[in-house]
C-alpha positions in Angstrom: -15.4 17.7 5.4 -12.6 16.7 6.6 -14.7 17.1 10.6 -17.2 15.0 9.3 -15.2 12.2 7.9 -12.7 12.2 11.8 -15.8 11.7 13.6 -17.2 8.7 11.2 -14.4 7.1 11.6 -14.1 7.2 15.0 -17.2 6.0 15.4 -16.7 2.9 13.5 -13.6 2.6 15.5 -15.5 2.7 18.4 -19.3 1.7 18.1 -19.8 1.1 21.3 -18.5 4.0 23.2 -19.7 3.8 26.7 -19.5 6.4 29.9 -20.5 5.1 33.4 -21.8 7.3 35.8 -21.7 6.1 39.8 -23.3 7.2 43.1 -21.6 10.0 44.3 -21.6 13.5 46.4 -22.3 15.8 43.4 -19.2 18.1 43.6 -18.7 19.6 40.7 -14.3 18.5 39.9 -12.3 20.5 37.2 -9.1 19.4 35.5 -7.2 22.5 33.7 -5.0 22.5 31.3 -3.1 24.0 28.1 -1.0 23.1 25.8 1.5 27.0 25.0 1.6 27.6 21.1 0.8 24.0 20.0 -2.5 25.3 17.4 -1.6 27.2 14.2 -0.9 31.3 14.1 0.8 30.9 17.4 -2.3 30.0 19.4 -2.6 27.8 22.5 -5.3 25.2 22.9 -6.9 25.1 26.8 -8.3 21.6 27.8 -11.1 21.1 30.5 -12.4 17.7 32.5 -15.8 18.1 34.4 -16.9 14.8 36.3 -19.1 14.9 39.5 -17.2 13.6 42.6 -16.6 14.3 46.1 -14.2 17.0 47.9 -10.3 15.8 46.9 -8.3 15.3 50.3 -4.8 15.4 49.6 -2.4 12.0 49.4 -5.9 10.5 49.1 -6.5 9.0 45.2 -8.7 11.0 43.7 -12.6 9.1 43.2 -13.3 9.3 39.3 -16.6 9.3 37.6 -18.2 9.7 34.0 -17.3 13.3 32.1 -20.2 15.7 31.7 -18.2 17.9 29.8 -14.6 18.0 28.0 -12.9 20.7 27.0 -11.3 21.5 24.3 -10.7 24.6 22.5 -8.5 27.4 20.9 -7.6 30.7 23.0 -8.7 33.8 20.9 -5.9 35.3 22.4 -2.3 34.9 21.5 -0.5 34.1 25.1 2.7 35.5 25.4 4.1 32.6 28.0 2.8 29.8 29.5 1.2 30.8 32.4 -0.6 33.1 30.5 -2.1 30.3 28.3 -2.5 28.3 31.6 -4.7 31.2 33.0 -6.9 31.6 29.4 -7.5 27.3 30.4 -8.9 28.4 33.8 -11.1 31.4 32.1 -12.8 29.2 29.9 -13.1 26.3 32.4 -14.7 28.8 35.1 -17.2 30.5 33.0 -18.7 26.9 32.3 -18.3 26.0 36.0 -20.5 28.9 36.9 -23.2 27.1 35.1 -23.0 23.9 36.0 -22.7 24.9 39.9 -25.7 27.2 39.5 -27.8 24.3 37.4 -26.7 22.0 40.3 -27.7 23.9 43.4 -31.1 24.4 41.7 -31.1 20.5 41.4 -30.7 20.5 45.2 -27.0 19.7 45.6 -25.3 22.7 47.2 -21.8 22.8 46.1 -18.8 23.9 48.1 -15.9 26.0 46.8 -15.5 23.9 43.2 -11.9 22.4 43.7 -9.7 23.0 40.4 -6.7 20.9 39.3 -4.2 23.4 37.4 -0.7 22.1 37.0 1.3 25.7 36.5 2.4 27.2 39.5 2.5 30.2 38.0 -1.3 30.7 36.9 -2.3 29.0 40.3 -0.1 32.0 42.4 -2.1 34.5 40.7 -5.5 33.4 41.1 -4.8 32.9 44.3 -2.9 36.1 44.9 -0.1 34.5 46.3 2.5 35.5 44.0 3.6 39.6 43.2 2.3 39.8 39.9 3.7 43.1 38.4 4.9 41.0 35.0 1.1 39.6 34.6 0.0 43.0 33.5 0.7 42.2 29.8 -1.7 38.9 30.1 -5.3 39.4 29.0 -7.9 41.5 31.4 -10.2 39.0 31.4 -8.5 36.4 32.9 -8.4 38.3 36.2 -12.3 38.1 36.6 -10.4 34.7 38.4 -9.7 35.9 41.6 -12.8 37.6 41.7 -13.9 34.2 42.0 -10.9 32.6 43.8 -11.7 35.5 47.2 -15.9 34.9 46.8 -15.0 31.2 47.9 -17.1 30.3 44.3 -13.7 28.0 42.8 -10.5 26.9 44.7 -7.5 26.7 42.5 -4.8 24.3 43.6 -1.5 23.1 41.8 -1.2 19.4 41.3 1.3 18.1 39.4 0.2 17.4 35.5 0.5 14.0 35.2 -3.0 13.2 37.2 -4.5 15.8 35.1 -7.4 14.8 33.3 -7.4 18.1 31.5 -4.2 17.3 29.4 -5.3 14.4 27.5 -7.4 17.2 25.5 -5.3 19.5 25.1 -3.0 17.9 23.2 -2.1 16.0 19.9 -1.7 12.2 20.0 -0.6 9.3 18.7 -3.3 5.7 18.3 -1.1 4.3 21.3 -1.7 7.4 23.3 -5.4 7.5 22.6 -5.7 3.5 23.3 -3.6 4.0 26.5 -5.6 6.8 27.8 -9.0 6.0 26.8 -9.8 3.9 29.7 -10.2 7.2 31.6 -12.3 8.4 29.8 -14.7 6.3 28.3 -15.8 3.4 30.2 -14.5 0.0 29.1 -13.2 -3.3 32.0 -9.7 -1.8 32.3 -11.6 1.1 33.9 -10.0 2.6 37.2 -12.4 3.5 40.0 -9.5 5.6 41.5 -6.8 8.2 40.2 -3.1 8.1 42.2 -1.5 11.1 43.1 1.8 11.4 41.5 4.5 13.0 42.7 5.7 16.3 41.7 7.6 17.1 39.3 10.7 18.1 41.0 10.9 14.6 42.7 11.3 13.3 39.4 14.0 15.4 38.1 17.0 13.4 36.0 14.7 10.1 36.1 14.1 7.6 33.1 12.2 5.2 34.6 9.1 4.4 36.8 10.1 6.1 40.6 8.2 3.0 42.6 4.4 4.8 41.8 2.6 4.0 38.4 3.1 7.0 36.8 6.0 7.5 34.1 8.4 10.4 32.8 6.8 12.2 30.2 3.5 10.2 29.9 -0.2 11.4 31.5 -1.7 9.2 33.7 -0.9 6.1 35.4 -0.1 2.8 33.8 -3.6 1.0 33.8 -1.8 -2.6 35.0 -0.1 -1.9 37.6 -3.4 0.2 38.6 -5.3 -3.3 38.7 -2.6 -4.5 40.9 -2.5 -2.3 43.2 -5.7 -0.2 43.3 -8.2 -2.4 43.0 -9.3 -2.1 39.4 -10.9 -5.2 37.3 -8.0 -6.7 36.0 -7.8 -7.9 32.1 
């Protein structure tokens, strides 16, 4: 009943929620993220954002499109580290990606290596087999299915800063102001941007308390909409 009331409150507050889709290259893009030990019973949350766009290029803004799936789940296994939680979120999102890849291919849209954004360098290193995995033996064995998918060139897991990760928002609890700030990125409004600018690595921001000449702010995911409107051509309002 509590969930029903929450849903009805949302529908009453947002009666005109719209998701708008644009023509694209029909390439499945996934942003994956996890929130470590933020759920009851020492469990972690997994978040994912799926949309159809083009193959992302380093240094170029990410072309946005309407979401075809938003993942928000609690990992059944207790994660012993943030890296294991991120690996579990990648596992859940990759399983859904396999189904979507097959669906798109049957519809006549061949899929390249599915790009997956992850903001944990350790999890990315494990999947890409670029770091030693002695201490990862304690992690859930099923998560290492991801290594097979990467080796078979089905998935392409890459590190990207958490600020530009659209899977970050559904993995955490937010107050009303944060929800209103992030809303244009997930549902269509007159302020919704068409591109997501690249964020700097956390090491560049170390010790900073304000803006660093880009639309992102410290401790806040997703860029500032008014600055996007002036810089990247989104509708101003």
